[in-house]
C-alpha positions in Angstrom: 41.4 -35.3 -4.4 38.2 -35.5 -2.4 38.8 -34.2 0.7 36.4 -34.9 4.0 37.2 -32.1 6.9 34.8 -34.0 9.3 33.0 -33.7 12.3 33.7 -29.9 13.2 33.4 -29.4 17.0 30.9 -26.2 14.9 31.0 -25.4 11.8 29.5 -21.5 10.6 27.3 -23.2 7.9 23.4 -24.5 7.9 23.7 -28.4 7.6 27.1 -28.5 7.9 27.8 -30.4 11.5 29.3 -33.2 9.2 31.5 -31.2 7.5 32.8 -30.1 3.9 33.4 -31.7 1.1 36.6 -30.0 -0.7 37.5 -30.9 -4.1 39.6 -28.8 -6.7 40.1 -25.7 -4.7 35.9 -25.8 -3.9 33.6 -26.8 -1.4 30.9 -29.2 -3.4 29.1 -31.1 -0.2 27.9 -30.0 3.6 27.5 -33.1 5.1 25.0 -33.1 7.6 25.3 -33.9 11.4 25.8 -38.5 11.4 25.8 -38.8 8.1 28.9 -39.2 5.8 29.6 -37.7 2.5 27.4 -38.4 -0.7 30.5 -40.0 -2.7 34.0 -41.4 -1.8 36.5 -39.6 -0.4 40.3 -39.7 -1.0 41.5 -38.6 2.2 39.8 -37.6 5.5 41.0 -34.4 8.3 39.4 -35.4 12.0 37.9 -31.8 12.9 36.7 -32.7 15.9 39.0 -30.6 18.2 38.2 -27.1 15.5 35.3 -24.1 15.1 35.2 -24.0 11.5 34.6 -20.6 10.0 34.5 -18.8 6.2 38.1 -17.4 5.5 38.2 -14.2 6.8 38.1 -11.2 4.2 40.3 -8.0 5.0 38.8 -5.1 2.7 41.3 -2.5 4.1 45.4 -2.2 5.2 48.5 -1.1 4.6 51.1 -3.5 5.0 53.9 -1.2 5.3 52.9 0.5 8.3 54.4 -2.9 9.8 57.0 -0.9 10.0 56.2 2.4 11.9 54.2 0.2 14.7 53.5 2.5 18.0 56.3 4.7 16.8 57.3 7.3 19.5 57.0 10.0 17.9 53.4 9.4 16.9 51.7 7.6 19.3 48.8 9.3 21.2 47.5 11.6 18.6 44.4 12.2 16.3 44.6 11.9 12.6 46.2 14.5 11.2 49.2 15.8 13.2 49.5 12.0 13.4 50.0 11.5 9.5 52.5 14.7 9.6 54.6 12.6 12.0 54.6 9.6 10.0 54.6 10.7 6.1 58.5 12.2 6.2 59.4 9.2 8.2 57.4 6.4 5.4 59.4 9.0 3.0 62.2 7.1 3.6 61.1 3.4 2.8 62.9 1.6 0.0 62.1 -1.5 -1.3 64.1 -4.4 0.6 61.7 -3.0 3.9 58.8 -2.4 1.7 59.1 -6.2 0.8 59.4 -7.3 5.0 56.9 -4.8 6.0 54.3 -6.5 3.2 55.6 -10.4 3.9 55.3 -9.5 8.0 52.0 -7.9 7.6 50.5 -11.2 5.2 51.8 -13.7 7.7 50.0 -12.5 10.5 47.1 -11.9 8.6 47.2 -15.4 7.3 48.0 -16.8 10.9 45.2 -15.0 12.0 42.4 -16.8 9.7 42.3 -14.1 7.0 42.5 -15.6 3.6 42.2 -13.4 1.1 44.1 -9.5 2.1 43.8 -6.3 0.3 46.1 -3.4 0.9 45.7 0.1 0.1 49.0 1.3 -0.8 49.8 5.0 -2.0 52.9 5.8 -0.2 55.8 5.6 -3.8 58.7 7.1 -3.4 61.5 6.6 -5.9 62.7 3.5 -4.5 59.6 1.5 -4.0 57.8 2.5 -7.8 57.0 -1.0 -8.3 55.4 -2.2 -4.9 52.5 -3.5 -6.2 54.3 -6.5 -7.8 56.2 -6.7 -5.2 52.7 -7.0 -2.7 51.5 -9.5 -5.7 54.9 -11.7 -5.7 54.7 -12.1 -2.0 51.1 -12.7 -2.1 51.6 -15.8 -4.0 54.4 -16.8 -2.1 52.2 -16.8 1.4 49.8 -18.6 -0.8 47.4 -16.1 0.0 43.8 -15.1 -1.9 45.0 -11.0 -2.6 43.3 -8.0 -3.8 46.5 -5.3 -4.2 45.5 -1.5 -4.6 47.2 0.5 -7.0 47.3 4.0 -4.6 48.1 6.8 -5.8 49.1 10.4 -4.0 49.7 13.3 -6.7 49.1 16.3 -4.3 52.2 17.6 -1.4 53.5 19.7 0.7 54.1 22.4 -2.5 50.4 21.8 -3.1 49.6 22.4 0.2 49.1 19.0 1.0 50.8 17.0 3.8 52.6 14.2 2.5 56.5 14.8 1.0 57.1 15.9 -2.3 58.8 13.0 -3.3 56.0 10.6 -2.4 53.9 11.9 -4.4 53.7 11.1 -8.4 53.1 13.1 -11.7 49.1 11.9 -12.9 50.0 10.6 -16.3 52.6 8.2 -14.0 50.6 7.4 -11.6 47.3 6.0 -15.0 50.3 4.6 -16.7 51.2 2.2 -14.4 47.7 2.0 -13.1 47.2 0.7 -16.6 50.6 -1.8 -16.3 49.6 -3.3 -13.1 46.0 -4.2 -14.2 47.2 -5.7 -17.4 49.9 -8.0 -15.8 47.8 -9.4 -12.9 44.0 -8.0 -12.9 42.2 -11.4 -12.8 38.1 -11.1 -12.5 37.7 -15.1 -13.3 36.1 -17.2 -10.3 38.4 -17.8 -7.9 41.0 -15.7 -8.5 43.9 -15.1 -6.5 44.9 -11.8 -7.4 43.2 -8.9 -8.4 43.9 -5.2 -8.5 41.7 -2.0 -7.7 42.2 1.5 -8.1 42.9 3.5 -4.9 43.3 7.2 -4.7 44.2 7.9 -1.1 42.2 10.6 0.0 40.6 14.2 -0.8 43.6 16.0 1.0 46.0 14.3 -1.4 44.6 13.7 -5.2 42.4 15.9 -7.3 39.5 15.7 -8.5 40.8 14.6 -11.8 43.0 12.2 -10.6 39.5 10.7 -9.0 37.5 11.2 -12.6 40.3 9.6 -14.6 40.6 7.0 -12.7 37.1 6.1 -12.6 36.8 5.9 -16.2 40.1 3.4 -15.9 37.9 1.2 -13.6 35.4 0.6 -15.9 37.4 0.0 -18.5 39.4 -2.3 -16.8 36.5 -4.0 -14.5 37.9 -3.2 -11.5 37.1 -2.4 -8.0 37.7 2.0 -6.8 38.8 2.2 -3.0 39.7 5.8 -0.8 39.5 6.9 2.4 36.1 9.0 2.9 34.5 10.8 6.1 37.4 9.4 8.8 37.9 12.7 10.4 35.8 15.8 10.9 39.3 17.4 10.2 38.3 15.9 7.1 35.4 17.1 6.6 36.5 20.6 7.0 39.8 19.9 4.4 37.2 19.5 2.0 34.2 21.6 3.0 37.2 24.3 2.8 38.7 22.9 -0.5 35.6 22.0 -2.7 32.9 23.6 -1.3 31.2 20.3 0.0 30.8 17.3 2.0 32.6 14.2 1.0 29.9 12.5 -0.2 29.1 15.4 -2.5 32.7 15.2 -3.5 32.3 11.2 -4.0 29.2 12.3 -6.6 31.2 14.9 -8.3 34.0 12.7 -9.4 31.7 9.6 -10.5 32.5 7.6 -7.5 28.8 7.1 -6.3 28.7 3.2 -8.0 28.9 -0.1 -7.0 32.2 -0.3 -8.2 33.4 2.1 -5.1 34.3 0.5 -1.4 34.8 2.9 1.0 38.2 3.1 3.6 36.2 4.7 7.4 33.3 6.4 5.9 32.1 7.3 9.4 31.2 10.5 9.6 28.1 10.1 7.3 25.0 12.2 8.2 21.6 9.7 8.2 20.9 10.8 4.5 24.0 10.1 3.0 24.0 7.0 4.2 20.0 6.3 2.4 22.4 7.7 -0.9 26.0 5.5 -0.6 23.1 2.4 0.0 21.1 3.5 -2.8 24.2 3.3 -5.4 26.1 0.2 -2.9 29.3 1.8 -2.2 30.9 -0.6 0.1 32.0 1.0 3.7 35.1 -1.1 5.4 34.5 -0.9 8.4 37.8 -0.6 11.0 36.9 -0.3 14.4 40.4 -0.7 16.6 41.8 1.9 14.2 39.0 4.5 14.4 39.6 3.9 18.8 43.6 4.5 18.4 42.9 7.6 16.6 39.8 8.5 18.0 38.0 9.3 14.9 34.7 8.2 15.5 32.4 5.7 15.0 31.2 3.9 12.1 27.2 3.6 11.2 27.5 -0.1 10.5 23.7 -0.7 10.5 22.5 2.2 8.8 24.9 1.5 6.4 23.6 -2.1 6.0 20.3 -0.9 6.1 19.9 0.9 3.4 22.0 -1.3 1.4 25.9 -0.6 1.0 27.6 -4.2 1.6 29.8 -3.3 5.1 33.1 -5.3 5.6 36.0 -4.8 8.0 39.5 -3.9 8.0 42.6 -4.0 10.1 44.0 -0.9 8.8 47.5 0.3 9.0 49.5 -1.1 11.6 51.1 2.3 12.1 47.4 2.8 13.3 46.4 -0.5 15.0 49.2 -1.7 15.6 47.9 -5.1 14.3 47.0 -7.3 11.4 44.8 -10.1 13.2 41.4 -10.0 11.4 40.3 -12.3 14.2 41.0 -9.8 16.6 39.3 -7.3 14.5 36.5 -9.2 14.5 36.2 -8.7 18.5 36.8 -5.2 18.8 34.4 -4.9 15.8 31.7 -6.5 18.2 32.7 -4.2 21.3 32.2 -0.7 19.5 29.2 -1.6 17.6 27.8 -2.7 21.2 29.2 1.2 22.9 28.0 2.9 19.9 25.0 1.6 19.7 24.0 1.0 22.8 22.7 -2.4 22.0 24.0 -6.2 23.3 21.3 -7.8 21.8 21.3 -6.2 18.8 25.0 -6.6 18.0 26.0 -9.7 18.1 28.7 -11.9 17.0 27.3 -13.1 14.2 27.1 -9.7 13.0 30.7 -9.2 13.8 32.2 -12.3 11.6 29.1 -11.7 8.8 31.3 -8.3 8.3 34.3 -10.0 8.1 33.6 -12.5 5.5 30.6 -12.1 3.3 30.2 -8.6 4.0 33.7 -7.5 3.1 33.7 -10.2 0.0 30.5 -7.8 -1.2 32.7 -4.7 -0.7 35.2 -6.5 -3.6 32.5 -7.3 -5.1 33.3 -11.3 -5.2 30.6 -14.0 -4.7 33.0 -17.0 -4.9 34.6 -16.4 -1.3 33.1 -15.2 2.3 30.8 -18.0 3.0 30.7 -21.8 4.0 28.3 -23.0 0.6 28.8 -25.4 -1.9 30.4 -24.1 -4.7 32.1 -21.3 -2.7 36.2 -21.7 -3.2 37.6 -23.9 -0.5 38.8 -20.6 2.2 38.6 -22.1 5.5 39.7 -20.6 8.8 40.1 -23.6 11.5 40.4 -22.6 15.6 40.8 -24.7 18.7 40.0 -23.6 21.7 42.5 -25.6 24.2 43.4 -22.2 25.4 42.9 -21.3 29.0 40.8 -18.6 27.7 38.0 -20.5 26.5 38.1 -22.9 28.9 34.5 -23.0 30.3 32.8 -21.6 27.0 30.0 -23.3 25.7 29.2 -21.6 22.2 32.2 -22.4 20.5 31.6 -19.7 17.4 30.5 -17.6 20.5 33.5 -18.2 22.5 36.3 -17.8 19.3 34.2 -13.4 19.3 33.3 -13.0 23.3 37.0 -14.9 24.4 39.5 -13.6 22.0 40.7 -16.3 19.6 43.2 -14.4 17.9 45.3 -17.1 16.0 43.9 -19.9 13.8 45.4 -23.6 13.9 44.7 -24.4 10.1 43.7 -21.9 7.3 43.1 -23.3 4.1 43.1 -21.3 0.7 41.5 -22.3 -2.4 41.6 -26.0 -0.6 45.0 -25.7 0.0 46.7 -25.7 3.8 48.5 -22.4 3.8 48.6 -22.3 7.6 49.6 -25.7 9.8 50.1 -25.6 13.7 49.1 -22.2 13.9 52.2 -21.1 11.2 52.4 -20.4 7.8 53.5 -23.4 5.9 56.9 -23.0 5.2 57.6 -19.7 6.9 60.3 -19.5 9.5 58.7 -17.0 11.6 61.8 -16.1 13.9 63.9 -15.2 10.6 61.1 -12.9 9.2 61.0 -11.3 12.3 64.4 -10.9 13.1 64.8 -9.0 9.3 61.6 -7.4 10.0 62.8 -6.2 12.9 66.0 -4.6 11.5 64.6 -3.2 8.4 61.9 -1.3 11.0 65.4 0.2 13.0 65.6 2.1 10.0 62.4 4.0 10.8 63.9 4.8 14.3 
């Protein structure tokens, strides 16, 4: 079927004021202003009320943390005290709770215009050993594109680390399960709906040996690698004390200074380290809301991009962001970066949207998503400007960011409508909230 999404109010693409034509899950034509498609179409969607963006791409999240939002024991704390408080709580996670946490995070993401979701899951208590399988099932049911990481923790309280002993795993067990899920789910083909990445948690919770073996496994299976790095000064000090080097030097020591790797947060880099990361094509996921909530610092987005690093955007966990909304994250990215760089003219709404789309896609080594162009996957987020917050807005695309859009009216993934009227297709949102809220009470 050829579908013409016609005459949008605005669209984030060049020479496409007349809309886009979608066929077999791809964008096959951009229609210029005042023109019609070059070949007949089977269906037309009138988009005159809609602002059309490329589907947003989330490059760092912890889905299960939707179950511990605004937890009274953890609010108003910085990263290490926050983790010390929450790790024992997360250790009570079971499979049913986990599934509901994942489902709600995916529903919230796709409703905000996100068409590719990434999760960094690293907590594997005995009841949740098949976490990756559950996430793949839920993403497929939601119809959202997903990069699911097989995360890991191998150091725990008994090793002088923070995580409880029962959420850590033996490194041979970790690597074996990485092989298993890669074999089952990792699809590197164009238009892939499911990919697997390997994601040891952080320098303070895994060994150098596991990092090195993970890098070798990623090369064997041609997949990406992800970890937290340089999020706080406490982490920097811990790495210096444990390994005798800075976090970026540690990254080099474990063979992660390569294009397969993208990092969460990347705040405390020197100018020289930004240059080195860019030279090797290491990506960085900027998490502005989480960084602000935990008072972690500012990511050097401009320096990293100038050096050659892909810079993407992520909502981070819903226990540090307390939201899984990618459009809100775009707005926060704009505000945080203007504050950090003390400029409004050199950090624009288009920069923030680029990080959330094409930049995020580059972090995950995907060139088939993240922009509206012929040949790209038909992943689109359509927003209306009907709310009071948009009244009087003159630039529709800027208005989405500056006036605070937070819910898409329609979302298309691989040419299929997955959100209509602001609601994920086929999902009973009220029932999901009721079930999820009941599960979250187990963390009280």
